[in-house]
PyMOL Python script that loads the backbone (N, CA, C, O; Angstrom):
from pymol import cmd

cmd.read_pdbstr("""\
ATOM      1  N   UNK A   1       1.253  -1.352  -0.420  1.00  0.00           N
ATOM      2  CA  UNK A   1       0.033  -0.004  -0.346  1.00  0.00           C
ATOM      3  C   UNK A   1       0.998   1.302   0.205  1.00  0.00           C
ATOM      4  O   UNK A   1       1.969   1.607   0.898  1.00  0.00           O
ATOM      5  N   UNK A   2      -0.296   1.911  -0.857  1.00  0.00           N
ATOM      6  CA  UNK A   2       1.408   2.403  -0.924  1.00  0.00           C
ATOM      7  C   UNK A   2       1.470   4.430   0.157  1.00  0.00           C
ATOM      8  O   UNK A   2       0.453   5.104  -0.005  1.00  0.00           O
ATOM      9  N   UNK A   3       2.112   4.788   0.666  1.00  0.00           N
ATOM     10  CA  UNK A   3       2.589   5.881   1.909  1.00  0.00           C
ATOM     11  C   UNK A   3       0.492   7.024   1.548  1.00  0.00           C
ATOM     12  O   UNK A   3      -0.526   7.167   2.224  1.00  0.00           O
ATOM     13  N   UNK A   4       0.822   7.356   0.544  1.00  0.00           N
ATOM     14  CA  UNK A   4      -0.563   8.392   0.015  1.00  0.00           C
ATOM     15  C   UNK A   4      -1.718   7.619   0.729  1.00  0.00           C
ATOM     16  O   UNK A   4      -2.758   8.197   1.045  1.00  0.00           O
ATOM     17  N   UNK A   5      -1.591   6.845   0.870  1.00  0.00           N
ATOM     18  CA  UNK A   5      -2.870   5.758   0.645  1.00  0.00           C
ATOM     19  C   UNK A   5      -3.054   5.162   2.367  1.00  0.00           C
ATOM     20  O   UNK A   5      -3.609   4.087   2.592  1.00  0.00           O
ATOM     21  N   UNK A   6      -2.588   5.902   3.298  1.00  0.00           N
ATOM     22  CA  UNK A   6      -2.059   5.586   4.906  1.00  0.00           C
ATOM     23  C   UNK A   6      -3.472   6.646   5.452  1.00  0.00           C
ATOM     24  O   UNK A   6      -4.220   6.413   6.401  1.00  0.00           O
ATOM     25  N   UNK A   7      -3.489   7.125   5.072  1.00  0.00           N
ATOM     26  CA  UNK A   7      -4.682   7.897   6.044  1.00  0.00           C
ATOM     27  C   UNK A   7      -6.171   7.988   5.157  1.00  0.00           C
ATOM     28  O   UNK A   7      -6.834   8.998   5.394  1.00  0.00           O
ATOM     29  N   UNK A   8      -6.598   7.256   4.406  1.00  0.00           N
ATOM     30  CA  UNK A   8      -7.939   7.011   3.646  1.00  0.00           C
ATOM     31  C   UNK A   8      -7.805   5.284   3.759  1.00  0.00           C
ATOM     32  O   UNK A   8      -8.524   4.616   3.016  1.00  0.00           O
ATOM     33  N   UNK A   9      -6.797   4.542   4.779  1.00  0.00           N
ATOM     34  CA  UNK A   9      -6.998   3.686   5.192  1.00  0.00           C
ATOM     35  C   UNK A   9      -7.548   3.377   6.674  1.00  0.00           C
ATOM     36  O   UNK A   9      -8.424   2.570   6.985  1.00  0.00           O
ATOM     37  N   UNK A  10      -6.688   4.367   7.635  1.00  0.00           N
ATOM     38  CA  UNK A  10      -6.443   4.329   8.718  1.00  0.00           C
ATOM     39  C   UNK A  10      -8.012   4.740   8.943  1.00  0.00           C
ATOM     40  O   UNK A  10      -8.160   4.739  10.165  1.00  0.00           O
ATOM     41  N   UNK A  11      -9.211   5.080   8.336  1.00  0.00           N
ATOM     42  CA  UNK A  11     -10.127   5.875   7.938  1.00  0.00           C
ATOM     43  C   UNK A  11     -11.521   4.731   7.865  1.00  0.00           C
ATOM     44  O   UNK A  11     -12.596   4.691   8.464  1.00  0.00           O
ATOM     45  N   UNK A  12     -11.036   4.078   7.070  1.00  0.00           N
ATOM     46  CA  UNK A  12     -11.601   2.593   7.016  1.00  0.00           C
ATOM     47  C   UNK A  12     -11.744   1.566   8.093  1.00  0.00           C
ATOM     48  O   UNK A  12     -12.611   0.824   8.557  1.00  0.00           O
ATOM     49  N   UNK A  13     -10.529   1.861   8.267  1.00  0.00           N
ATOM     50  CA  UNK A  13     -10.470   0.501   9.739  1.00  0.00           C
ATOM     51  C   UNK A  13     -11.295   1.230  10.496  1.00  0.00           C
ATOM     52  O   UNK A  13     -12.327   0.833  11.036  1.00  0.00           O
ATOM     53  N   UNK A  14     -10.566   2.905  10.549  1.00  0.00           N
ATOM     54  CA  UNK A  14     -11.762   2.674  12.034  1.00  0.00           C
ATOM     55  C   UNK A  14     -13.340   3.169  11.713  1.00  0.00           C
ATOM     56  O   UNK A  14     -14.151   3.784  12.404  1.00  0.00           O
ATOM     57  N   UNK A  15     -13.396   2.673  10.482  1.00  0.00           N
ATOM     58  CA  UNK A  15     -15.281   2.481  10.190  1.00  0.00           C
ATOM     59  C   UNK A  15     -16.270   1.691  10.699  1.00  0.00           C
ATOM     60  O   UNK A  15     -17.455   1.899  10.958  1.00  0.00           O
ATOM     61  N   UNK A  16     -15.187   0.263  10.839  1.00  0.00           N
ATOM     62  CA  UNK A  16     -15.340  -1.136  10.881  1.00  0.00           C
ATOM     63  C   UNK A  16     -14.453  -0.877  12.577  1.00  0.00           C
ATOM     64  O   UNK A  16     -13.679  -1.628  13.171  1.00  0.00           O
ATOM     65  N   UNK A  17     -14.768  -0.058  12.797  1.00  0.00           N
ATOM     66  CA  UNK A  17     -14.122  -0.607  14.113  1.00  0.00           C
ATOM     67  C   UNK A  17     -12.611  -1.491  14.142  1.00  0.00           C
ATOM     68  O   UNK A  17     -12.649  -2.147  15.182  1.00  0.00           O
ATOM     69  N   UNK A  18     -11.729  -1.676  13.652  1.00  0.00           N
ATOM     70  CA  UNK A  18     -10.749  -2.294  13.027  1.00  0.00           C
ATOM     71  C   UNK A  18      -9.408  -1.497  13.306  1.00  0.00           C
ATOM     72  O   UNK A  18      -9.386  -0.393  12.763  1.00  0.00           O
ATOM     73  N   UNK A  19      -8.237  -1.847  14.075  1.00  0.00           N
ATOM     74  CA  UNK A  19      -7.098  -1.544  14.096  1.00  0.00           C
ATOM     75  C   UNK A  19      -6.085  -2.158  13.039  1.00  0.00           C
ATOM     76  O   UNK A  19      -6.394  -3.115  12.330  1.00  0.00           O
ATOM     77  N   UNK A  20      -5.120  -1.667  13.002  1.00  0.00           N
ATOM     78  CA  UNK A  20      -3.479  -1.820  12.870  1.00  0.00           C
ATOM     79  C   UNK A  20      -2.785  -2.224  13.196  1.00  0.00           C
ATOM     80  O   UNK A  20      -2.459  -1.298  13.940  1.00  0.00           O
ATOM     81  N   UNK A  21      -1.667  -3.346  13.468  1.00  0.00           N
ATOM     82  CA  UNK A  21      -0.213  -3.112  14.495  1.00  0.00           C
ATOM     83  C   UNK A  21       0.183  -3.951  13.895  1.00  0.00           C
ATOM     84  O   UNK A  21      -0.320  -4.960  13.398  1.00  0.00           O
ATOM     85  N   UNK A  22       1.593  -3.339  13.943  1.00  0.00           N
ATOM     86  CA  UNK A  22       2.961  -3.749  13.195  1.00  0.00           C
ATOM     87  C   UNK A  22       3.186  -4.860  14.117  1.00  0.00           C
ATOM     88  O   UNK A  22       2.913  -5.004  15.309  1.00  0.00           O
ATOM     89  N   UNK A  23       4.070  -6.016  12.780  1.00  0.00           N
ATOM     90  CA  UNK A  23       4.247  -7.195  12.950  1.00  0.00           C
ATOM     91  C   UNK A  23       5.381  -7.014  14.625  1.00  0.00           C
ATOM     92  O   UNK A  23       5.493  -8.019  15.328  1.00  0.00           O
ATOM     93  N   UNK A  24       5.933  -6.000  14.954  1.00  0.00           N
ATOM     94  CA  UNK A  24       6.510  -6.161  16.262  1.00  0.00           C
ATOM     95  C   UNK A  24       6.268  -5.316  17.300  1.00  0.00           C
ATOM     96  O   UNK A  24       6.995  -4.819  18.161  1.00  0.00           O
ATOM     97  N   UNK A  25       5.341  -5.264  17.103  1.00  0.00           N
ATOM     98  CA  UNK A  25       3.976  -4.533  18.434  1.00  0.00           C
ATOM     99  C   UNK A  25       2.721  -5.619  18.546  1.00  0.00           C
ATOM    100  O   UNK A  25       1.923  -5.647  19.482  1.00  0.00           O
ATOM    101  N   UNK A  26       2.714  -6.594  17.282  1.00  0.00           N
ATOM    102  CA  UNK A  26       1.544  -8.248  17.290  1.00  0.00           C
ATOM    103  C   UNK A  26       3.106  -8.758  18.786  1.00  0.00           C
ATOM    104  O   UNK A  26       3.161  -8.855  20.012  1.00  0.00           O
ATOM    105  N   UNK A  27       4.065  -8.930  17.590  1.00  0.00           N
ATOM    106  CA  UNK A  27       4.871  -9.820  18.451  1.00  0.00           C
ATOM    107  C   UNK A  27       5.417  -9.546  20.513  1.00  0.00           C
ATOM    108  O   UNK A  27       5.389 -10.468  21.328  1.00  0.00           O
ATOM    109  N   UNK A  28       5.748  -8.400  20.776  1.00  0.00           N
ATOM    110  CA  UNK A  28       5.631  -8.162  21.560  1.00  0.00           C
ATOM    111  C   UNK A  28       4.430  -8.280  22.422  1.00  0.00           C
ATOM    112  O   UNK A  28       4.575  -9.098  23.330  1.00  0.00           O
ATOM    113  N   UNK A  29       3.183  -7.629  22.375  1.00  0.00           N
ATOM    114  CA  UNK A  29       1.853  -8.022  23.259  1.00  0.00           C
ATOM    115  C   UNK A  29       1.992  -9.186  23.073  1.00  0.00           C
ATOM    116  O   UNK A  29       2.674  -9.631  23.996  1.00  0.00           O
ATOM    117  N   UNK A  30       1.705  -9.996  22.338  1.00  0.00           N
ATOM    118  CA  UNK A  30       1.997 -11.342  22.844  1.00  0.00           C
ATOM    119  C   UNK A  30       2.336 -12.350  23.032  1.00  0.00           C
ATOM    120  O   UNK A  30       1.662 -13.379  22.995  1.00  0.00           O
ATOM    121  N   UNK A  31       3.854 -12.181  23.356  1.00  0.00           N
ATOM    122  CA  UNK A  31       4.965 -12.175  24.523  1.00  0.00           C
ATOM    123  C   UNK A  31       4.233 -11.526  26.533  1.00  0.00           C
ATOM    124  O   UNK A  31       3.982 -12.105  27.590  1.00  0.00           O
ATOM    125  N   UNK A  32       4.180  -9.991  25.996  1.00  0.00           N
ATOM    126  CA  UNK A  32       3.650  -9.901  27.156  1.00  0.00           C
ATOM    127  C   UNK A  32       2.345 -10.392  27.902  1.00  0.00           C
ATOM    128  O   UNK A  32       2.088 -10.586  29.090  1.00  0.00           O
ATOM    129  N   UNK A  33       1.350 -10.559  26.285  1.00  0.00           N
ATOM    130  CA  UNK A  33       0.583 -11.186  27.206  1.00  0.00           C
ATOM    131  C   UNK A  33       0.667 -12.609  27.848  1.00  0.00           C
ATOM    132  O   UNK A  33       0.092 -12.675  28.935  1.00  0.00           O
ATOM    133  N   UNK A  34       1.273 -13.792  27.403  1.00  0.00           N
ATOM    134  CA  UNK A  34       2.397 -15.528  27.047  1.00  0.00           C
ATOM    135  C   UNK A  34       2.765 -14.467  28.625  1.00  0.00           C
ATOM    136  O   UNK A  34       1.826 -13.872  29.152  1.00  0.00           O
ATOM    137  N   UNK A  35       3.700 -14.400  29.011  1.00  0.00           N
ATOM    138  CA  UNK A  35       4.155 -13.786  30.334  1.00  0.00           C
ATOM    139  C   UNK A  35       2.850 -13.912  31.361  1.00  0.00           C
ATOM    140  O   UNK A  35       2.874 -14.854  32.154  1.00  0.00           O
ATOM    141  N   UNK A  36       2.062 -13.285  31.376  1.00  0.00           N
ATOM    142  CA  UNK A  36       1.504 -13.114  31.692  1.00  0.00           C
ATOM    143  C   UNK A  36       0.649 -13.698  32.465  1.00  0.00           C
ATOM    144  O   UNK A  36       0.417 -13.455  33.650  1.00  0.00           O
ATOM    145  N   UNK A  37       0.100 -14.610  31.663  1.00  0.00           N
ATOM    146  CA  UNK A  37      -1.199 -15.884  31.828  1.00  0.00           C
ATOM    147  C   UNK A  37       0.257 -16.702  32.107  1.00  0.00           C
ATOM    148  O   UNK A  37       0.884 -16.011  32.911  1.00  0.00           O
ATOM    149  N   UNK A  38       0.988 -17.836  31.773  1.00  0.00           N
ATOM    150  CA  UNK A  38       2.266 -17.720  33.364  1.00  0.00           C
ATOM    151  C   UNK A  38       2.168 -17.078  34.037  1.00  0.00           C
ATOM    152  O   UNK A  38       3.027 -17.512  34.804  1.00  0.00           O
ATOM    153  N   UNK A  39       1.880 -16.456  34.392  1.00  0.00           N
ATOM    154  CA  UNK A  39       2.491 -15.684  36.453  1.00  0.00           C
ATOM    155  C   UNK A  39       0.675 -15.846  36.276  1.00  0.00           C
ATOM    156  O   UNK A  39       0.288 -15.033  37.116  1.00  0.00           O
ATOM    157  N   UNK A  40      -0.057 -16.200  35.905  1.00  0.00           N
ATOM    158  CA  UNK A  40      -1.634 -16.694  36.561  1.00  0.00           C
ATOM    159  C   UNK A  40      -1.416 -17.995  37.033  1.00  0.00           C
ATOM    160  O   UNK A  40      -1.670 -18.416  38.161  1.00  0.00           O
ATOM    161  N   UNK A  41      -0.849 -18.693  35.939  1.00  0.00           N
ATOM    162  CA  UNK A  41      -1.364 -20.106  35.882  1.00  0.00           C
ATOM    163  C   UNK A  41       0.245 -20.200  36.648  1.00  0.00           C
ATOM    164  O   UNK A  41       0.956 -21.168  36.379  1.00  0.00           O
ATOM    165  N   UNK A  42       0.672 -19.264  37.483  1.00  0.00           N
ATOM    166  CA  UNK A  42       1.583 -20.413  38.369  1.00  0.00           C
ATOM    167  C   UNK A  42       0.588 -19.672  39.747  1.00  0.00           C
ATOM    168  O   UNK A  42       0.300 -20.614  40.485  1.00  0.00           O
ATOM    169  N   UNK A  43       0.060 -18.501  40.249  1.00  0.00           N
ATOM    170  CA  UNK A  43      -0.346 -18.773  40.829  1.00  0.00           C
ATOM    171  C   UNK A  43      -1.863 -19.570  41.363  1.00  0.00           C
ATOM    172  O   UNK A  43      -2.577 -19.423  42.355  1.00  0.00           O
ATOM    173  N   UNK A  44      -1.902 -20.169  40.554  1.00  0.00           N
ATOM    174  CA  UNK A  44      -2.839 -20.883  40.930  1.00  0.00           C
ATOM    175  C   UNK A  44      -2.835 -22.349  40.695  1.00  0.00           C
ATOM    176  O   UNK A  44      -3.664 -23.149  41.130  1.00  0.00           O
ATOM    177  N   UNK A  45      -1.988 -22.557  40.087  1.00  0.00           N
ATOM    178  CA  UNK A  45      -0.969 -24.138  41.000  1.00  0.00           C
ATOM    179  C   UNK A  45      -0.943 -24.089  42.283  1.00  0.00           C
ATOM    180  O   UNK A  45      -1.327 -25.007  43.008  1.00  0.00           O
ATOM    181  N   UNK A  46      -0.329 -22.639  42.802  1.00  0.00           N
ATOM    182  CA  UNK A  46      -0.083 -22.593  43.948  1.00  0.00           C
ATOM    183  C   UNK A  46      -0.953 -22.277  44.989  1.00  0.00           C
ATOM    184  O   UNK A  46      -0.693 -22.117  46.182  1.00  0.00           O
ATOM    185  N   UNK A  47      -2.038 -22.204  44.388  1.00  0.00           N
ATOM    186  CA  UNK A  47      -3.574 -21.582  45.285  1.00  0.00           C
ATOM    187  C   UNK A  47      -3.344 -23.874  45.508  1.00  0.00           C
ATOM    188  O   UNK A  47      -2.925 -24.728  46.289  1.00  0.00           O
ATOM    189  N   UNK A  48      -4.183 -23.653  43.773  1.00  0.00           N
ATOM    190  CA  UNK A  48      -4.445 -25.629  44.315  1.00  0.00           C
ATOM    191  C   UNK A  48      -4.084 -26.517  44.666  1.00  0.00           C
ATOM    192  O   UNK A  48      -4.756 -27.539  44.802  1.00  0.00           O
ATOM    193  N   UNK A  49      -1.932 -26.280  45.127  1.00  0.00           N
ATOM    194  CA  UNK A  49      -1.486 -27.296  45.662  1.00  0.00           C
ATOM    195  C   UNK A  49      -1.440 -26.723  47.561  1.00  0.00           C
ATOM    196  O   UNK A  49      -0.631 -26.997  48.447  1.00  0.00           O
ATOM    197  N   UNK A  50      -2.342 -26.100  47.569  1.00  0.00           N
ATOM    198  CA  UNK A  50      -2.586 -25.490  49.133  1.00  0.00           C
ATOM    199  C   UNK A  50      -4.360 -26.029  49.575  1.00  0.00           C
ATOM    200  O   UNK A  50      -4.972 -26.350  50.594  1.00  0.00           O
ATOM    201  N   UNK A  51      -4.478 -25.964  48.958  1.00  0.00           N
ATOM    202  CA  UNK A  51      -6.510 -26.745  48.465  1.00  0.00           C
ATOM    203  C   UNK A  51      -5.548 -27.635  48.999  1.00  0.00           C
ATOM    204  O   UNK A  51      -4.831 -27.589  49.998  1.00  0.00           O
ATOM    205  N   UNK A  52      -5.783 -28.852  47.652  1.00  0.00           N
ATOM    206  CA  UNK A  52      -5.050 -30.192  48.042  1.00  0.00           C
ATOM    207  C   UNK A  52      -4.844 -30.410  49.580  1.00  0.00           C
ATOM    208  O   UNK A  52      -5.512 -31.133  50.320  1.00  0.00           O
ATOM    209  N   UNK A  53      -3.850 -29.683  49.872  1.00  0.00           N
ATOM    210  CA  UNK A  53      -3.357 -30.284  51.174  1.00  0.00           C
ATOM    211  C   UNK A  53      -3.604 -30.329  52.383  1.00  0.00           C
ATOM    212  O   UNK A  53      -3.083 -30.773  53.406  1.00  0.00           O
ATOM    213  N   UNK A  54      -4.567 -29.744  52.061  1.00  0.00           N
ATOM    214  CA  UNK A  54      -6.121 -28.956  53.775  1.00  0.00           C
ATOM    215  C   UNK A  54      -6.915 -30.275  53.629  1.00  0.00           C
ATOM    216  O   UNK A  54      -7.917 -30.472  54.316  1.00  0.00           O
TER     217      UNK A  54
END
""", "prot")
cmd.dss("prot")
cmd.show_as("cartoon", "prot")
cmd.util.cbc("prot")
cmd.orient("prot")
């Protein structure tokens, strides 16, 4: 897509409640989300362990 079409493309995406992100942003956000997931999973496993000991 030519750079001069960018404003039009942004408006088209906005009209559909959509957005675009770069691959770098996508990868960074995915890694951060997975780290959050792993952290929460560790907390859940610790709780399960406590409950099982009761």
